[in-house]
N, C-alpha and C positions, 0 to 999 in steps of 0.2 A: 185222105180226104177229111176236111174239118167240118164237124157238125155243131160245134159250139158257137151260138150267137148269144152275145152277152145282153143283158137287160138295157133297153133302150133309155130308161129313166135312172141309170145307175148314178148319175152325177147329182141327181136331185135329192138323193137318199143320204148323201154325205156331206159333212162340214169340212173345209180344209183350212189350214193355217200356213202362214208363211214361215218358212224355216229360217230363223234368225234374220240376218241381214241380206240373205240370198234372194234370188228371184224365183226360187221354187217353193211350191206349196205341197205340203203332205196331208193325207186324210188323217182325222184325229184318231182313227183306229187303223193300225197297220197290222199285216199279219206276219207273225214270225214262224218260221220253219225249224226251229231248234229241235223240237220233238215231232213224232207223228209222221215224218216223211222219210223214215229210213227204210232200209230192204225188208225189214220185218212187218211194215205197215202195208196194209191193203190199197193198192194203187188208184182203185176206183173212188175209194174213200177220200184220198188225196186230192183226186180231180174234182170231187164234189165240193170239197173245202175251198179249193181256189176258185171255182165257179162261184160259189156263194160269195165270196170275197169280193170278186170283180164286180158281180151283178148288183152288189150293195155299194159300189163306189171306193171300195178299197184298192187303191192303185199302187200300194207299196208292199212288196214281198221281200222279207229281210232273211238272208242265210248266212252261212259262214262256211269255210272249207271243212271243219270238222263236225258239222252236224250230221246226225245219222240216227242210229247206228248202222253200219260202221261209219267211220269219218268218210265224207265225200258222198254218202249216199243220198242226202237230202238235195244236194245240187245235182246229182244224176237224176233223181226222181223230178225235181222241178224241170230240168232240161228236157226230159221226156214229153212231159205235160205242156211246156212252153211250145215245143216244136209242133205238138199235135193239136193245141187249142189256143195259143196266145200270140203266136208269131205275128199274125196281121195287127195285133194291138200293141207292140212293142213300144211304139211312141207315146202310149197311153199309160206306161208303167214305170215305176221307180224299182228297181231291182238292186239290191245291195248285198255285199258278200264281206267277209273278214278274214284276217288271219292273225295269228299270235300265240295259239295253243298248239300242242305237238300234233303233227300232221303225218310225218313219216320219220323213220329211224335215221340216226347219224346227227352230226352237229348242225345241219342246215334245215331241220324240219321243224323248228320252234322259235317262239319269242319275236325278235324285230330286226334281224339283220336284213340288209338289202337283197342278199342272195336268197333268203327265205321268203321275203315278201314278193319278189319279183316271180319267183318259181311258183309260188302258191297261187298268185292271181292268174297266172297262165294256165295253171291247172283248172281253177275254178271256171274261167271262161270256157274252156274245152268241155268240162262236164255239163255246163248249163246250155252249151251251144249259142253263146253270146259273143258279139264282137267287142262289147264293153260292159261294164257294170255301171250304174247311175252313181252308186256310192260305194267307195272301198275303205273299210275301217282297219285301223290297227286294234287288234282285239283286246289287248291288255298291255300295260307298261313292262318294258324289258329293262332290267336293272343292270344290264351287262353290255347294252348297246347304246351309244350316244343318241340323244333326241334328233340331232342333226342328221345322222344317218337314217333313222326311221322316218322322220318327217320329210327328209329329203327323198326317200324313196316313194312316199305318198305323192309328193310333187312330181316326180318322174312319171308315175302312172297317169297322172292328168295329162301331162306334156306329150305322153306317148299315145293318148287317146284311149287307153284302157279303162279309165274311169272319168266320169264328168266331175265328180265332187269327191272329197275325202272326209273321214271322220275318225273319231277315237271313241274306245269303249273302256269302261272301268278305270279310267285315269282319275285320281282324287283332284281336289281343286288346285293345289300347288303345281301338280304335274300338267294339269290341263292349261293353266295359264302359260307355262313355259312352252307347251306344244303349240298353243295359239300363236305365241310371238314368233316362233321358228318359222311356221307355215306363213304367216303374214310377211316375214321378211323374204321368204322364197317366192311370193306372189301367187300362191295356193290357198287361200284361206281355209280354216277348219269350217266345214258347213254343220256339222252336228256331233253331239256325244250321246252315246248310248250307255247310260249307267243302270244298275240294278236299283229299282225303287218301288217300294209298295208301303202300305201302313205298317207293315212289319219291318221294314228296312228303309230308314229315313236318313241315311248318311249324306245324301246329296244336299240336304237341307243346311248342312254345316259349312257353307261357303261355296260348293259346286255351282248350285243354281245361280248364285250371285255372279260368279265368274262368268258363267255363259251368258247372262243377261247382259252384263256390262259390256261383253265383247261381240254381241249380236251372233251368237252361236245357237243354233237349235239344240233341243233335248228331246230324245226318244226313249223312254224307260222301258226295260224289259222286265219280266216277272212281275208285273203289277198286281198279279193275284196271287203272288207267293207260290206259283205252281199248283194252283188249285185249292190251297189252304184257305184263301179269302173267297170261298165260294160255298154253296150249301152241301157239296160233295161229302165232306168229311164230318159233318155234325152228328151222324149216328154211327160212327166207326169208319173203317177203311174198306170200301168197295173192292171186290176183287178185280174189277175191270179198271180201277183207278191207276193214275200215274205212280203213286207211292207203293202199290202192291206189284207193279210190273217189273221192277228193279231193271230199268233200260240202262243205267249207267249215263256217262257222258254229262254229268251234272244234274241228272234228274232227281226230283224228290224222293226221299226214302221214308219208309214207315216210321222211323224213330224221330222225325221231324214233326210228326202229327201228334202233338202233346195236349194234355188235358188242359193246361194253361192257355194255349194258344186256341183251342175248340172253344173254351169259355169266352173268350174275347170275341170270337166270330159269331157266337150266338147273340151276344150283346148287340154287336154291330148290326146283326141281321134284323134285330129288333127296330133299330133306328132306321135302317133302310126300308123296311116295309111301311114306316111312316112317311117316307119320302116318296112311296110309290115304286120302289125298286127292291131288287134282291141284293144280298151283300156283294155280290161280284160286280154288279152294275154300279153300286155305290162307290167300290173300291177303284173302279176305273174313272168315274166322275170326280172322286176326290183328287186324283192325279191331274186330271185335265182342268181342274178350276184354276191352275196357276197358268197365265198366259205365257210364261217363259218355257212351257212343255209345248212341243210342236205337235206330237203324236205319241201314242201309247201301243206297244207292241202286245198283241195277245196270241197265245198259242192254243190251238184247240185240237181235240182228237175226233170231233164229229161236226157237221156244218151246223147242227141246231145249237150248239154252244156259241158259235160265232154270232148267229142270229140273236141270242140273248144277250150278248156282250153288246152288240150295237144299240141295244135300247137304252144303254147309259146316256147316249147324246141328247135324249130328250130332257135331260136335268142335270146339268154340270154346275149349278149355282148352290152354294151352302150359305145358311145364315150362321153368324157368329155363334149362336147357342149350339148349332149342329156342330160346328168344328170344335167347339170346347167339350162337348160330349165324347166326341170321336177320341180327342186327345185323353180325356178322363178314362175312357175304356182302355185304351192302348197303354196307359200308364207312362 
């Protein structure tokens, strides 16, 4: 029996952008399930996060085969909650998954072979209880498998009806241009790219955003808050309940990343954010969304209140030239 009834005015609370040249729109804020949805996490808290997201017009939930811990756990958690609460709303949701990192032992459980990608998506669909994903990504470039094989497999997923769209993640500008060309030739265009991008990680500005814009491909950055560094969380040390203190593994931030140099910059950024009527996390999200080549930005949260706070960034995504110069000066 399903008790969850989403907020009736959810779509009035969110802004949406068209994803590249496609017909699909994404919410400016999307929810990533990289962390906080593993077996070690409280199921009811996971449920509350998903409810809060959808109640606020967040229609896009982003997963990957290896999210957890352990790998596969986030998809299992999502699958349970989808079945119990979200199944009637499947056609209102964009659900994505990925493959490209180590998922199982042996030579067929990693990177980008046809064998791995086909098997992985089949497993993901089973864990989530879905007939198809809306977006299936290749999670990272594979130096030992040809683009023709990897992109050809993404094309196959669409033709088989297991994915509606395909994307790539963490490809550099040159790799991205090449992947786009192969997919265009096959007749399954690249919908979107998911790069790591934040005030502290700006490599996408060195050509990638230009490639995406020129080719009509969307962009949805992950780790826009540098896994919590670009928030007020670490301004007075490392809290016991923070991600840096929890040692979750699977790519999560560790204590050694929280340096005095970075915190000094965050404090200065926070002063500017306050002048804008924001906190530093809200400003960091707005700063990414100021570029119309960005379709959406992925946030990961450990509690619903953090998501509500992040959503407030949407009230001010414009920056003056003076503000941008000050930000660049702070970041060095």
